[in-house]
C-alpha positions, 0 to 999 in steps of 0.5 A, a space after each residue: 273244181 280243184 286248182 289243178 283242174 282249173 289250171 288245166 282248163 285255163 290252158 285248154 282255152 286261148 287267153 283274151 288280150 286283157 283281163 279285169 277284176 270282176 269285183 265278185 269274189 267267186 268270179 275273180 278276173 274276167 275278160 276286160 270287155 265283159 260286163 258284170 250285172 245283177 241277174 234282176 237287170 237281165 232276167 225276169 223271174 216267175 214262179 208257179 203253183 199247184 192247181 187243186 187236186 180235187 178238181 179233175 178238170 184241171 188235170 191230164 190236159 196237154 200242158 206239161 207241168 214241171 216239178 223238181 222230179 222232171 228236172 233230170 235233163 238239160 232240156 224239158 220236152 215233157 213232164 210226168 204231170 199235165 194240166 189244162 187251160 182251166 188249171 192255168 186260169 184258176 191257179 197261181 201257175 202260168 204258161 212259160 214260153 219256150 226258152 226260159 231257164 228253169 231252176 228248182 227252188 225248193 227240194 231236198 236235192 238242193 242239199 247237194 245240187 242245183 238242177 237247171 234246164 231250158 224248156 223246149 215247149 210251153 210249160 207250167 210250173 209248180 211252186 217249187 220251181 222258178 223260171 228265169 226269162 232272159 231279155 234280148 241281151 242274154 242267151 238262155 243257154 249261156 245262163 244255163 251253163 253259167 248256173 250249172 258250172 257254178 252251182 256249188 258256189 251259187 247254192 251257198 249264196 242262194 240257199 235259205 238257212 234253217 228251212 225245214 226243206 232246202 230252198 232258195 231265197 229270192 233276194 240273193 238270187 235276183 241280186 247275184 252279180 254275173 259276167 256277161 259277154 256280148 250276145 254274139 260271144 255268148 252264142 259262140 261260148 254256148 255253141 262250143 259247150 254244146 259240142 264239147 259236152 256232147 262228146 263227153 256225154 257220148 263217152 259217158 254213155 259208152 262207159 255206162 253201157 259197158 258197166 251195165 254189160 259187165 254187171 249183167 255178165 257178173 249176175 249171169 255168172 253168179 246165177 249159173 254157179 249157184 244153181 248149176 254149179 261150176 263142174 259142167 260134167 256132173 249129172 243133173 236132176 229136175 229140182 221141181 222148181 220152175 226158176 232154177 230148173 235142173 240142178 246137180 244130182 247131189 244137191 238138195 232143195 231146202 225151204 228158206 225157213 229151214 236155212 234161217 233162224 227166223 225172218 222179221 222186218 225192221 221197226 217203225 217210228 224210229 225217227 225220234 231215235 235218230 242221232 248224229 252218231 251211235 248205231 247204224 240204221 240200215 235203210 233201203 238206200 243201203 241195199 243194192 241190186 248189183 252187190 251183196 255188200 251193204 252200201 254205207 256211203 249214206 248212213 243214218 245213225 240211231 240211239 236204239 230203245 232198249 228192249 225186245 224191239 232192239 234185239 229183234 231188229 239188230 243185225 248179226 253176221 250172215 244175216 241176209 237183208 232184202 228190201 220189201 217196199 219201193 226198191 224191190 229186190 235190193 239185197 245185202 249180206 251182213 259181214 262181221 265188221 259192220 258193228 252195231 246196226 239195225 234195220 228199218 221197216 222197209 227191210 226184211 231180215 233173214 236172221 243168221 243164214 246157215 253157212 251151208 248156203 252160198 253167200 253170193 248165191 242167196 244174194 243173187 237168188 233174192 235179186 232175181 225176178 223169178 226168185 222163190 222160197 226154195 233154194 238149191 244148196 251146196 255143202 261147205 266142202 263144195 264151197 271151199 273147193 268151188 
């Protein structure tokens, strides 16, 4: 939170009669009647475990088994995986009763965020999770909001340095000093936050729905333009291809192999060539289903090996890139300002697509559920005039 945001937030709340120094650097001043305690004095900590995957009697039971992939909401009502009572009896996991604060303690997500939630029903945990069970003086929701609101600071304090996978160290966690008002005041604070965050969530949902509708409209607009044209008065003909149907009578139908120099996928095993700078190594995360521009916000760099493999996988201007595993139908069209870049094995490179093919159109064709290897194309003159 910036200083301006903090000042605005403070002005939104009435001031308490008196404040005191908390003695904790990241907390600063707190209301004078609040207490500061270490978590270990108000919370009990419980980890989890993974039952043997070889024993089928342990799996597909009726006990939700929480792992980091389930921590996508503030309340846990169900999970992707479930275990049986035998699994609980024979492994390191245990049943956590409703009302615990669950946090992720080992996962790559801890690089940037700290998922926290409360279980609404009895659950078990895997070894990458930890349950914080409050005593009677602490509201679980208050602790959840406390962690969520200060996750950036707490991650710095709790995260284990030098670990292969990001993880939280137990001792810094349990010895964290936190502010605690009375249980009655905690309840008033959490009730307030429940109401206000619900209003914000509702506004976010409306904005997300609007964005979704605009993206659908954009896709429909491009799809129609590249398969029907923009002049509704021209005569049409049957394309003999199911998914575009009728196309303008003066358009041609061509196979993809005629429109590209060659088609290839990227290289395997280039992890050993990763570097802190150098050439861009494009991965599926750099492709999108809603834009044909490469997403370069998260870039991996490489020092590519010399030779034919380097030349084959280096992208050029007007290449069309398509995801071929996992996140299927993501696309990107290479512009001339990307610099030296290569694709990994999960991306198919359609090399140097001929300029007679509409750039936006090829991207949208590849992202369609019903796309195929034949395309209706317009002349260069039509591209200029629209």
